[in-house]
C-alpha positions in Angstrom: 49.1 84.1 -4.3 48.5 85.6 -0.7 50.7 85.9 2.1 54.7 86.8 2.2 56.8 85.2 -0.7 60.2 86.0 -2.4 58.0 87.9 -5.5 54.7 88.1 -4.0 55.4 91.9 -3.0 52.3 94.2 -1.6 49.7 93.3 -3.1 49.9 89.2 -2.0 50.8 90.3 1.5 47.7 93.0 1.4 45.3 90.0 -0.3 46.3 88.4 3.3 45.8 91.0 5.8 42.5 91.9 4.1 41.4 88.2 4.6 42.8 88.0 7.9 41.0 91.0 9.2 37.5 90.3 6.9 37.2 87.3 8.4 37.5 88.6 12.6 33.7 90.4 11.7 32.3 88.2 8.3 32.1 84.8 6.9 35.6 84.6 4.8 36.4 81.9 2.5 39.9 82.3 0.5 39.9 80.1 -3.0 43.8 79.7 -4.0 45.9 78.3 -5.9 48.3 75.5 -4.3 49.8 75.7 -0.6 49.3 78.8 1.6 49.1 79.4 5.4 46.2 80.0 7.3 44.7 83.2 7.4 43.1 83.6 11.0 39.7 82.6 11.0 38.9 82.2 7.0 37.9 78.8 5.8 41.4 78.4 3.5 40.4 76.5 0.5 43.2 75.7 -2.1 42.5 74.2 -5.6 45.7 73.1 -7.5 47.5 74.1 -10.2 47.6 72.8 -13.8 50.2 71.9 -15.1 52.1 74.7 -17.8 49.4 77.1 -17.2 49.8 80.5 -14.4 48.1 79.7 -11.4 45.4 82.5 -12.6 44.2 80.7 -15.1 44.0 77.5 -12.2 41.9 79.1 -10.5 39.7 80.4 -13.5 39.1 77.4 -14.5 38.9 76.0 -11.7 35.7 77.8 -11.3 34.7 77.5 -14.5 34.9 74.0 -14.7 33.5 73.2 -11.4 29.7 74.1 -9.5 30.3 75.9 -6.0 29.2 72.9 -3.4 31.7 71.0 -5.2 34.1 73.6 -2.2 31.2 73.9 0.2 30.5 77.1 -1.2 27.2 77.0 -2.6 26.3 80.8 -0.8 25.0 83.0 -0.6 27.7 85.1 -1.4 27.6 89.1 -0.6 30.5 90.3 -2.1 32.9 87.7 -4.5 36.5 89.8 -4.3 38.7 89.5 -7.3 42.8 91.3 -7.5 44.0 93.1 -10.4 43.9 91.2 -12.9 45.8 88.6 -11.3 42.2 87.4 -9.3 39.6 89.9 -11.3 38.4 87.3 -14.2 38.2 84.6 -11.7 35.7 86.7 -9.0 34.1 88.0 -12.0 33.5 84.4 -13.1 32.0 83.3 -10.0 29.7 86.1 -9.7 28.5 85.2 -13.3 29.0 81.0 -12.7 28.3 80.2 -9.1 26.0 83.1 -8.1 24.0 84.1 -11.3 25.1 87.8 -10.6 23.2 88.2 -7.2 27.1 88.4 -5.2 28.6 91.9 -5.6 31.8 91.6 -7.5 35.0 93.8 -5.7 37.9 94.6 -8.1 40.5 95.9 -6.1 43.4 98.1 -8.4 46.5 97.1 -7.4 48.6 98.5 -10.4 48.7 102.0 -12.9 49.6 99.6 -15.5 50.2 101.8 -18.3 52.6 104.4 -16.2 54.5 101.3 -15.1 54.6 99.7 -18.9 56.3 103.3 -19.8 58.5 103.1 -16.8 59.7 99.6 -18.8 59.6 100.9 -22.3 57.0 97.7 -22.5 53.5 100.4 -23.6 52.4 97.7 -25.3 52.2 95.7 -22.3 50.7 98.2 -21.0 47.9 99.2 -22.7 46.8 95.1 -22.6 46.7 95.4 -18.7 45.2 98.8 -18.4 42.0 96.8 -21.2 42.0 94.0 -19.0 41.4 96.4 -15.8 38.2 97.5 -17.6 37.0 94.4 -18.5 36.5 92.9 -15.0 35.9 96.9 -13.6 33.0 97.2 -16.0 31.4 94.5 -14.6 32.2 95.3 -11.3 29.9 97.1 -8.4 33.1 98.5 -6.5 36.3 99.4 -7.4 38.6 100.0 -4.9 41.9 101.8 -4.7 44.7 101.4 -2.9 45.1 105.1 -1.5 44.5 107.5 -4.1 46.5 107.2 -7.0 45.0 103.8 -7.8 41.5 105.4 -6.8 41.6 108.5 -10.0 43.7 105.3 -12.4 40.3 103.3 -11.7 38.5 106.0 -12.5 40.7 107.2 -15.8 40.1 103.6 -17.2 36.8 104.4 -17.3 36.4 107.2 -18.0 35.9 106.3 -21.4 32.8 104.0 -20.8 29.2 105.5 -20.4 29.1 106.9 -17.1 26.1 103.9 -16.6 29.2 101.3 -16.7 31.3 102.7 -14.0 31.8 101.6 -10.9 31.3 103.0 -7.5 34.8 104.0 -6.1 36.2 103.7 -3.1 39.5 104.8 -1.7 41.6 102.1 0.8 44.4 102.9 3.3 45.9 99.5 4.1 46.8 98.8 7.5 50.0 99.4 10.1 51.1 96.7 12.2 51.3 98.8 15.6 54.6 98.1 17.6 56.7 99.9 20.6 59.4 101.7 19.0 62.2 100.4 21.5 65.5 101.1 22.1 66.3 103.6 19.8 70.0 103.6 17.8 71.8 106.6 19.9 71.6 110.0 17.6 75.4 110.3 16.3 77.6 110.2 13.3 76.6 107.9 11.4 73.0 107.3 9.8 71.6 103.7 8.6 68.7 103.4 6.0 67.1 100.6 5.2 65.3 99.8 2.1 63.2 96.5 1.9 61.1 95.1 -0.7 62.2 93.7 -4.1 65.2 95.2 -3.6 66.3 93.9 -6.7 63.2 95.3 -8.9 65.0 98.9 -10.9 61.5 100.7 -10.6 62.6 100.8 -6.8 65.1 102.7 -7.0 67.6 100.5 -4.8 69.7 102.5 -7.5 69.1 106.2 -6.8 69.5 106.2 -3.2 73.2 104.1 -3.9 74.3 107.2 -5.7 72.7 110.0 -3.3 74.5 108.0 -0.7 77.6 107.7 -2.3 77.5 111.5 -2.6 77.0 111.8 0.7 79.6 109.6 2.1 82.3 111.3 -0.6 81.4 115.3 1.4 82.1 113.3 5.2 78.8 112.0 6.2 78.6 108.0 7.6 75.1 106.9 5.9 75.2 103.3 5.4 72.4 101.5 3.7 71.1 98.5 3.5 68.5 97.2 1.2 66.5 94.1 2.8 64.6 91.4 -0.3 66.2 90.4 -2.5 66.2 87.3 -4.2 68.7 84.4 -2.1 70.8 83.6 -5.2 70.9 87.0 -6.6 72.4 88.5 -3.1 75.5 88.8 -4.5 75.8 90.2 -7.7 72.8 92.9 -6.3 75.7 93.8 -3.8 78.3 94.3 -6.7 76.1 96.0 -8.4 75.0 98.7 -5.5 78.6 98.6 -4.2 79.5 100.5 -8.1 77.4 102.9 -7.5 77.0 103.9 -3.4 80.7 101.8 -2.4 82.0 99.1 -1.0 81.1 97.8 3.0 80.0 99.6 4.5 78.2 102.1 2.6 75.4 98.9 1.6 74.9 96.0 2.6 72.5 93.7 0.0 70.4 90.8 2.4 68.1 88.1 1.4 64.3 87.9 1.4 62.6 86.6 4.1 59.4 85.7 5.2 60.2 85.9 9.6 59.1 88.8 10.2 61.2 89.1 13.6 63.3 89.6 10.6 62.2 92.8 9.4 61.5 94.1 12.3 65.2 94.0 13.8 65.6 95.8 10.8 63.5 98.8 10.9 63.9 99.3 15.0 68.1 99.7 13.9 67.0 102.0 10.7 67.6 105.8 11.2 64.5 105.4 8.7 63.2 103.7 6.0 63.4 104.9 2.6 61.4 104.5 -0.6 62.7 105.9 -3.5 61.2 104.3 -6.6 60.2 106.1 -9.9 56.7 105.3 -9.4 54.9 103.4 -6.4 51.0 102.9 -7.0 50.8 102.6 -3.7 54.1 101.2 -1.4 53.3 99.8 1.5 56.9 99.0 2.9 56.8 103.0 4.8 53.4 101.6 6.6 56.3 99.0 8.7 58.2 101.6 9.8 56.0 103.7 10.9 54.4 101.3 12.4 57.4 101.5 14.8 58.1 105.2 14.4 60.7 105.4 12.4 61.4 108.2 10.9 61.0 107.3 6.7 61.7 108.9 3.3 59.9 108.1 0.4 59.5 109.2 -3.6 56.6 112.2 -4.7 55.3 109.9 -7.0 53.4 107.6 -4.7 50.1 107.0 -2.7 51.6 107.0 0.6 52.8 110.4 -0.3 49.5 111.3 -1.4 48.0 109.9 2.2 51.0 111.5 4.4 50.1 114.7 2.7 46.4 114.7 3.8 45.9 116.7 6.2 42.3 115.1 6.8 43.9 111.7 7.7 47.6 112.3 8.9 49.2 115.1 10.8 49.8 118.2 10.3 53.1 118.6 8.5 54.8 114.7 8.6 54.0 115.2 4.2 56.6 118.2 4.2 58.9 116.0 6.5 58.5 112.6 4.6 58.4 113.1 0.6 61.3 113.7 -1.3 60.3 116.4 -4.1 62.1 114.0 -6.9 58.9 114.4 -9.1 60.0 114.3 -12.1 63.5 115.1 -12.1 64.8 112.3 -13.9 68.5 111.0 -13.8 68.5 114.4 -11.2 67.4 112.1 -8.8 70.4 110.9 -6.6 70.5 114.9 -6.0 67.3 115.1 -4.4 67.7 112.6 -3.0 70.7 113.2 -1.0 69.2 116.1 -0.1 66.6 114.6 1.5 69.5 112.0 3.5 71.1 115.3 5.0 67.9 116.9 6.6 66.5 113.7 7.5 70.6 113.3 9.7 70.2 117.7 10.5 67.0 117.3 11.7 66.2 114.0 13.0 65.1 114.4 16.3 62.3 116.3 14.4 61.8 113.4 12.0 61.5 110.8 15.0 58.6 113.1 17.0 56.8 113.2 13.5 57.1 109.8 12.5 55.8 109.1 17.0 52.3 111.2 16.1 52.4 109.1 12.7 52.2 106.2 14.7 49.7 107.5 16.8 47.3 108.8 14.0 47.4 104.9 12.7 46.1 103.4 15.2 43.0 104.4 13.3 43.8 103.0 9.7 45.5 98.7 11.3 44.0 96.8 8.2 40.4 95.8 11.0 39.6 99.6 9.9 40.0 98.5 6.3 38.6 96.0 6.5 35.4 97.7 7.7 35.7 100.5 5.8 35.2 98.1 2.7 32.6 96.3 3.6 30.4 99.2 5.1 31.4 100.8 1.1 30.7 97.4 -1.2 27.3 96.4 0.6 26.1 100.2 -0.1 26.5 99.5 -3.2 23.2 98.7 -5.6 23.2 94.4 -5.0 22.6 94.5 -8.7 23.0 96.9 -11.9 20.1 99.3 -12.2 18.0 100.0 -15.0 16.8 102.9 -13.9 18.2 106.4 -14.6 19.9 108.7 -12.4 21.0 105.9 -9.8 24.5 108.9 -8.8 27.8 106.3 -9.1 29.5 106.6 -5.6 33.2 107.9 -4.1 34.1 106.9 -0.7 37.0 107.3 1.4 38.1 105.0 4.1 38.7 107.5 7.0 40.0 106.8 10.9 38.6 104.5 12.5 37.0 102.8 9.6 34.7 105.3 8.4 33.5 106.4 5.1 34.3 109.9 4.3 33.0 111.3 0.7 35.7 111.9 -2.3 34.9 113.7 -5.3 31.6 112.9 -7.0 31.5 110.4 -9.3 30.6 111.9 -12.7 27.7 110.1 -14.2 24.5 108.0 -13.0 22.2 105.4 -15.2 22.2 101.9 -15.6 24.0 98.8 -17.6 21.5 96.7 -19.3 22.2 93.1 -19.3 23.8 92.6 -21.9 27.0 94.4 -20.1 26.8 92.7 -17.0 30.0 91.0 -17.4 33.2 91.2 -20.6 34.9 89.1 -22.7 37.6 87.5 -21.1 40.9 88.8 -22.5 42.8 85.9 -24.4 45.8 86.0 -21.8 43.5 83.9 -19.9 41.1 82.5 -21.7 44.3 81.3 -24.1 45.7 80.2 -20.5 43.2 77.5 -20.0 42.2 76.6 -23.6 46.4 75.1 -23.5 46.3 73.4 -19.7 46.0 70.4 -19.1 43.8 67.3 -20.2 42.1 67.4 -16.7 40.6 70.7 -18.4 37.8 69.1 -20.2 37.0 66.3 -16.8 36.2 69.5 -14.8 35.3 66.4 -12.7 38.0 64.3 -11.9 39.2 64.7 -8.2 42.2 66.3 -8.9 40.5 70.0 -10.0 39.5 69.5 -6.9 39.7 71.9 -4.1 41.2 71.4 -0.8 39.7 72.5 2.5 42.5 73.1 4.3 41.0 75.0 7.6 37.1 75.2 8.2 35.9 76.8 11.4 32.4 76.5 12.0 30.1 79.1 9.8 29.1 82.2 11.6 25.1 82.4 12.3 
């Protein structure tokens, strides 16, 4: 999936914005399943969803049972991009089956599978998902982590593999959409907080910040929390649940998910701060929306965005100390930490606003276009195919200002991947789904499986 949609989360938004940014300077095609919105200058090719199987399996099957010329993708291709376990195997299949291993495989990691599963209490699921990520990483030329935590996760997932089987590492920074701050609420006795995203997901910490709101209101501070992003059919239920924790109106207001950018922008401008109280967030893109319009933020400590805000090579000095709530490892005491963080925001709101303005200015060097430029530079610096010469060091790059590449920690190990290790066997969740699919899987030339070009601008020279 690509684009802002209910339940999609940051990954689908990032996929769309990165695709649009890459297409500003390169010939880009998005191969996807089902209806897709236009993606700027990129060409979009839609594959139909096969009945009874997930979209990711339909994508994998479409690549496995077709030739690239069926979709006008005969190449050559320089880079094929996959996103985590959701499209990573499809990207790998395209590199192997369509392009004979001559394209670079870039694997974007969006989640920390075992950490999320640990929090949810489903460790075996996390182990399965981690093994799926390893399966693609072992064949990738470059592993792209969204932020520092995910780049470290990519290295960790491959730590047990021989050094020669580890891909190059690149740390990417999602872009921020910058806009004039507009007229701000006058500081007063009311403090407005905004939590945007999948509000019903328990990992996002809505109940934590709702409990903090109640503590502060009980102490006489008029704090109000608005949550934007509840599934349309769950707004009333989530409103009741959070009122039980944080108090009734006007303390808590739950709003449905919206694809209208103006709705989000108006909420961002009306808020005194954007909050992200997740227990764990591999990166966390929502605070960038706030900082893009110079709205202060409060973020959890165990997140990629917290790491970025504390990185003085890329962000202004001191903003991490203001914007990061020190809640790591506090467990049931996290509401108290968040109450203290919100109280500090209330008492020092002018300082927070000034820091948000400085951060917005710095984010002008970290746009989506910059993300695309740094990614392409890092990917094209990777060998076009696995070398058989010993001693070839794996690189680790970090996206710096204006799409530059900074040096990361030296990647351990070097060497070659033999041809037999160029790609993994596909885990059952994808392969089994394809085998369970409709009879069209056994008739790959049927018209129902042909991709449909949505928009095709002239190909660039």
